[in-house]
C-alpha positions in Angstrom: 52.6 -23.2 -7.2 53.1 -21.3 -10.4 57.0 -21.6 -10.4 56.1 -25.6 -10.3 53.6 -25.4 -13.1 56.1 -23.5 -15.2 59.1 -26.0 -14.3 56.9 -28.8 -15.3 56.1 -27.2 -18.5 60.0 -26.9 -19.2 60.4 -30.5 -18.4 57.6 -31.6 -21.0 59.3 -29.4 -23.5 62.5 -30.7 -23.3 60.9 -34.4 -23.2 59.2 -33.9 -26.3 62.0 -32.2 -28.1 64.2 -35.4 -26.8 61.5 -37.7 -28.5 61.0 -36.0 -31.9 65.0 -35.3 -32.6 66.6 -38.3 -30.3 68.7 -35.6 -29.0 69.2 -33.1 -26.4 67.9 -29.7 -27.6 70.1 -26.9 -27.5 67.2 -24.7 -27.0 66.6 -25.7 -23.1 68.5 -23.4 -21.8 66.7 -20.5 -24.1 63.1 -22.2 -22.6 64.6 -21.9 -18.9 65.6 -18.5 -19.6 62.2 -17.9 -21.3 60.2 -19.2 -18.2 62.3 -17.2 -15.6 61.8 -14.0 -17.5 58.1 -14.7 -17.4 57.9 -15.6 -13.7 60.0 -12.2 -12.7 57.5 -10.3 -15.0 54.5 -12.2 -13.2 56.2 -11.2 -9.7 56.7 -7.8 -10.8 52.8 -7.5 -12.0 51.5 -9.0 -8.7 53.4 -6.4 -6.7 51.9 -3.5 -8.8 48.4 -5.4 -8.6 48.8 -5.5 -4.6 50.0 -1.3 -4.8 46.8 -0.6 -6.7 44.6 -2.8 -4.4 46.1 -0.9 -1.2 45.6 2.4 -3.1 42.1 1.6 -4.1 41.2 0.6 -0.4 42.8 3.9 0.7 40.9 6.0 -1.9 37.4 4.3 -0.9 38.4 5.1 2.5 39.3 8.8 1.8 35.7 9.1 -0.4 33.5 7.8 2.2 35.9 10.4 5.0 34.8 13.0 2.6 31.2 12.5 2.4 31.3 12.6 6.0 33.0 15.4 6.0 30.8 17.3 3.7 27.7 16.4 6.3 29.9 17.7 9.3 30.4 21.0 7.3 27.0 21.8 7.0 25.8 20.8 10.2 24.1 23.9 12.4 26.4 24.6 15.5 24.7 24.0 18.2 25.3 26.6 21.0 22.8 26.0 23.5 25.6 25.0 26.1 26.4 28.7 25.7 30.3 28.0 25.2 32.3 25.1 23.4 36.2 24.5 22.9 38.1 22.9 20.0 41.2 20.4 19.9 42.6 17.8 17.8 42.7 14.2 18.7 45.9 12.8 17.3 46.0 8.9 16.1 42.2 8.5 16.1 40.1 8.7 12.9 37.2 10.2 14.6 36.5 12.1 17.8 35.0 10.8 21.1 31.5 10.4 21.8 31.5 13.4 24.1 32.5 15.9 21.6 30.8 16.7 18.1 33.2 16.2 15.0 34.5 19.2 13.3 36.1 17.0 10.4 38.5 14.2 10.1 41.6 14.0 8.3 45.2 12.8 8.2 48.2 14.5 10.0 50.6 16.6 8.2 54.1 17.8 8.9 57.4 18.6 7.2 59.7 16.2 5.9 61.7 14.7 8.9 65.5 15.6 7.7 64.4 19.0 6.3 65.6 22.0 8.1 63.4 24.4 6.8 59.5 24.5 6.8 57.2 24.3 9.9 57.9 22.1 12.9 54.2 21.5 14.2 51.6 19.0 13.0 48.3 19.9 11.3 45.3 17.7 10.9 44.7 17.8 7.3 41.0 17.4 6.1 40.5 14.5 3.2 38.9 17.3 0.9 41.0 20.0 0.3 39.8 23.3 -1.4 42.1 25.1 -3.6 43.0 28.6 -5.0 45.5 30.2 -7.2 47.4 27.3 -7.6 50.6 26.9 -9.7 51.1 23.3 -11.6 54.2 21.2 -10.5 56.3 21.7 -7.5 58.1 25.2 -7.0 61.3 25.3 -5.3 60.2 28.3 -3.2 57.5 26.7 -1.3 56.8 25.3 2.3 56.0 21.5 1.9 53.3 19.3 3.8 53.8 15.5 4.1 51.9 12.4 5.6 53.0 11.7 8.9 54.1 8.1 10.0 54.3 6.3 13.1 57.8 5.1 13.0 60.1 2.8 15.0 59.3 -0.2 17.4 58.0 -0.4 20.8 59.1 -3.5 22.8 56.1 -4.2 25.1 53.4 -2.2 23.0 52.8 -4.5 20.0 50.0 -2.4 18.5 52.7 0.6 18.1 55.1 -2.0 16.5 52.5 -3.2 14.2 51.8 0.1 13.2 54.9 1.3 12.2 55.4 3.3 8.8 51.3 3.5 8.7 50.1 7.2 8.2 48.5 8.6 11.4 44.7 9.7 11.1 43.4 12.7 13.3 40.1 14.7 14.0 39.3 18.1 15.1 36.4 18.3 17.8 34.1 20.3 19.6 33.5 19.7 23.3 30.4 21.5 25.2 33.2 23.2 27.6 34.7 26.9 27.8 39.0 25.3 27.5 41.2 22.5 27.4 44.6 21.7 28.0 46.9 18.8 27.0 48.8 17.4 30.3 52.2 16.1 29.7 53.4 12.9 31.3 50.1 12.2 33.0 46.9 10.4 31.8 44.5 11.4 34.1 42.9 15.2 34.3 42.9 17.7 37.4 39.8 17.3 39.8 36.5 19.2 38.1 37.9 18.5 34.6 36.8 16.2 31.8 39.0 13.8 30.4 38.4 14.1 26.5 41.3 11.1 25.7 44.5 9.8 27.3 47.4 8.5 25.3 51.2 9.1 24.9 53.4 12.1 24.2 55.0 11.7 20.7 57.5 13.7 18.6 60.1 13.9 16.0 63.0 11.7 16.4 65.7 13.1 19.0 68.8 12.3 16.9 71.0 15.2 16.3 72.2 14.1 12.8 69.6 14.7 9.8 66.5 15.0 12.0 64.6 18.3 13.1 62.8 19.3 15.8 58.7 19.2 15.8 56.3 19.8 18.6 54.9 17.2 21.0 51.5 16.1 20.4 49.1 13.6 22.4 48.6 10.6 20.4 45.3 8.3 21.9 46.2 5.3 23.3 43.9 3.4 21.3 45.7 4.9 18.3 44.5 4.0 14.7 46.2 3.9 11.1 45.0 5.6 7.7 43.6 2.1 6.2 46.0 0.4 3.4 49.2 2.4 4.2 52.0 1.1 5.7 54.7 1.5 2.6 57.9 3.4 3.7 57.3 6.5 2.2 58.9 8.8 5.1 57.7 12.1 5.1 57.0 13.4 8.8 57.8 11.1 11.7 56.4 10.2 14.9 58.0 8.8 17.9 57.2 7.7 21.5 58.9 10.3 24.0 61.0 9.1 26.8 61.6 11.0 30.0 65.4 12.1 30.7 65.8 12.8 34.1 68.8 14.9 35.5 70.3 15.2 38.8 70.6 18.7 40.1 68.2 20.1 37.6 65.7 19.4 34.4 63.1 16.8 34.9 63.9 15.3 38.5 64.8 11.8 39.0 62.0 11.2 41.5 59.3 10.9 40.1 60.7 10.9 36.9 61.9 7.7 35.6 64.9 8.1 33.3 64.0 6.4 29.9 60.4 5.8 30.6 57.8 6.5 27.9 56.0 9.9 28.6 52.0 9.4 28.8 49.1 12.5 28.4 45.9 13.6 28.6 43.6 15.8 27.1 41.4 17.8 29.4 38.2 20.4 29.2 36.4 22.4 31.8 
């Protein structure tokens, strides 16, 4: 629509010039160049505006989570059950109803192509507290980057839609004594309570330019951090396939080569 209006204005200017002078103006090319330059500038400004709006939405979400976390930090711990266990729920913004939430945040990890640094993932709270800081980036430091869902999944449209979005998390407290993460099963042993189930995920398996991470259980109803989705890389998270080997390793029955692996977080 904007381009059509500008183009119409160009022809108006051309017609006025022709009527007044009786000749085709030699400034037509300059008018065209000026209009095209304006269009490019407006497109650039529109893209910057979209990025600003996305950041404002993310910032508003972070501020809301900060207020929620501040309330959580000050809540008294209910120890009437006598014992409790804590666990991380990966891929969800908040804890399930069966557990109390200690805090919520975003998943952080080392940059996917860095050979140094840590290999585990952390649930980073929205409201960090600093001490003894130095301004600017230092070369002799570890680094913490946001973690993105990465890649496509042909029969899981929700995951494909989440590609390159940041991964949320929460730290939860359940009124039970211990918990375990069960790989390759989305059900718990008899007598255990299912906190959540999902898919086993980790870093990309490629041998060149990628480095190992831990496996984590990402909730099957995974969510994203609002208004993220730009390809900022950082740490990357992929679904995990089972690789069966005849004569050793994961047995080829019941494991099926190439099938994505499930998981469950269970407590008792």
